[in-house]
N, C-alpha and C positions, 0 to 999 in steps of 0.2 A: 806630157801627153794629155789630151782631152780625156776626161774620166770615162765616158762611154766607149771610147776607142780602146780602152784597156781591157774591155770585156770580150770574152769569146764563149762559144757554146762547146762544151766538152762532155763526152760520154763517160759516166761512172759505171763500172761493171761490178755487180754483186756476185757472191759465191754461187747464188742460185742460177746465174747465167743472165739475169735481167740486166738490161742496159738502161740507165737513166740519164738523159741529157740535162745538164745544169749550166747556168751562166756563171762563169768564174773569172776572177781577176787574173790576167795573164802573168802579172809580176809575182803575185803571192800564191796563186793557185787556190785562194779562198773563194768559195761560192758566194754569189750575191745573196744576201739574206732574204729579202722579200720575195724575189722571183723563185727562190728555192722553196720557201714556205708555201707559196702559191702552187707550185708544181706538185709538191709532196701531199698537201692537204686537199687541194681542189681537183687536180687533174689525174694524178697517178691512181687514186682510188677508182676512177672511171674505167680502168682496164684498157686505156688507150695504147696504141702501138708506140714503139720507141720513135718511129719516124714522125708520128703526129705530135708527140711530146717535144720532139726536136723543133718542129715547125712553130709550136707555141712559144718555146724558149727563144727562138730566133726572132719572132715577132716582138717579144718583150724587149730584147736587145735593140732591135730596130726602133722601137718606140722610145727607149731611153735616148737614142741618138737624135731622133726627131725633136724631142723635148729640149735637148741640149742646144740644137741648132736654133730653136725658137726662143731660147732663154727662159723656158718655163720650169719652175721648181714645183713639181706636182705635189710634193709633201707640204710645201708652204701653202699652196692653193687650198689643199684639203683642210689644213689647220685653220685657214682664214674663211672657211665655209664657202669657197668659190672654186670653179674649175676653169672653163674656157669661155672666151667671148665668141661671138658668131664669126668674127674675122679669123680667130685662132682655129676654129673648127674647119674653116675653109683651108687654112694653111696645113693643118694636120692631114686632111684628105689629099691635098696636093703632094705633100712630102711622102706619104705612104705609097704613092704611085711611082716614086723614083727608085732607081736601082740602088743597091747597097754601095756600089762604087761611087755613084754621084753623091750620096749622102756623106760617105766618109771623106770625100774630097771637100765638101762644104765645112766639115768639122775641122779638118786640117788647116784650111784657109783661115777659119775663125780663130785658130790658136796662134797664127803667125802675126807678126807686126804688120800694121796697115801701111801700105806703100802707095805712092802717088802713081796714078794710071792716067794715060792720056785720054782725052774725051773720045777720040776716034776709036781707040782700043776698047774703051769701056762700052761704047755704043755697040760695037761689034759683038761683044760678049753677051749683051742683052738679048741678041737675036740667035745665039747659038742653040741648037736643039738640045733638049735634056733627055737623056735615056730614061725610059720608063719600063716598068714590068707589065705583064698582061693584066687585064682587069680582074680576072679571077684571083691571081696572086695578090694583088693589092687589096682586094676585098677580104681575103682570108687573113692577111696580116692585120688589117684594121679590126676585124671581128675578134681575133685573138687578143689584141692589145686592149680593145674595149673591155673584154672580159676581165683582164688583169686590173685595169683602172676601177672597174665596177667593184671588184673584190676589195681593193685597197680602201675605197670609200666606205663600203659596208663594214669592213673591219674597224675602221675609225669610228663610224657611227655606233657600232655595237658597244664600244667602250666609252662613248661620249653622248649617248642618246638623251640623257637627262640635261645636258648642258645647252646653254643658249645658242641658237643658230643651227641646231640639228635639222630643223625643217627646211631651212634655207639650203643646206648642203644636199639634202635629199632631193629637193626640187632641181638643184644644179645637176645632180647625177641623172635625173630623168631627162633633162634638157640635153645633156651630153649624149645619152644613149639614143634619143630621138634624132639628134643632129648627125650622129655618125651613121645611123641607118639611112638617112636621106642622102648623105654624101658618099656612102660606100659605092664603089663601082659595081654595076650590075653583073652578076655571073652569067656567063654565056650558057644558053640552053643547048645541050648536045642532043642530037637526034638519036633515035634508038640504034641506028647503024654505028654510031660512034661510041656507044657504051661498051665497056669491057665484057667479054663473054667467057664463060667457063667451057670446059671440054664437053663435047657431046658424049652420049652413052657409048657410041661406037669407039670414040677416041679413048675414053676411059678403059674400055675393054682391051684395046690394043696396048695401052700403057701397062696395064696389069699383066698381060701376057709377056710383055717385053721384060719386065723387072722380076718375073718369076725366076728364082735361083736355078731351076731346072731347065730354063729356056736356053736353046742354042743361040738365040739372038741377044741374050743378055750381054751388054757391052763390058761388064766388069769381070775381072778374072778371079779375084779373091773370093772364097766362099763366104767369109765373114762380112765383106763389103756388100756382097749380093744380098745377104740376109738383112743387113742394116738398112740398105736402100729400099728393100721391099717393105720394111717396117715404117720407114720415113714416109714413103708415098702412100701407104695404106692409112697411116694416121692422118695425113693431110686431107686425103679424100673423105675419110670417115667422119672427121670432126670439124673441118673447116678452120682449124687453128692457124694462127700466123706463124711465120718462120721463127720469129723471136720466141714465141711461146714453145715451139717445138724444141728449140735449142736449150730452153730452160728446164726441160724434163730430166729428172734424175732417177736413178734406180729406186730410191726410197719413196718416190712418188707413185710407184706402181704397187697395187694390191694384187698379188698373184693369185691369192685364194678367191677373191671376188672377181678377178679378171677385169679390173678397173684401173684407170689412171686418175 
């Protein structure tokens, strides 16, 4: 199997309730070292949601697959103080627009033996439409993967700053960042009407009345469930915390004397 096809994004659950998405080898279950290091040291400390960390991890996996399709060994390029040519930047931007299924198909084909194809069939294949993702999705993928490459290069430079060619690699990194910014699909501008809205004050009041354990309209039967759900909704409304953060709260996180979490 092609190396990058053997990778998958898998959630790791901690005792605290935190979920951490990692890129792992499907055969061994061992996490990919560099992407795991990047997530743990650069992204997890930013208190990002599990879904955002998962998107970043998926973008890294997708980037690995793109580089494999292109035949680019990014570690070798960094060691040689070079990154991408202008043509390769165009290829990167093009591949990042394609769906995961299309890219996986390319990788599977590249791993198979070359077969003879008729000119007519080959010409027809050239004009077949390629499935792509929305511009916003492609842009986010590209931005996340650009951040990973940026970290890889800077990590290398940190350990080899005094060596010959460091300036060359630094300039190559700047050209890469600028090239990706120019080629990244433009995000669509949503109107105010399309932006997500919270509950109005009137709706919040109705919700609080509904989940009151003493309310006749409370849909739950068990007294303990009613109390728990009142606590859950009250915490979400009062703090704005994410669902994952709420799930991670343990009894020992609560200071009953100070009335704090």
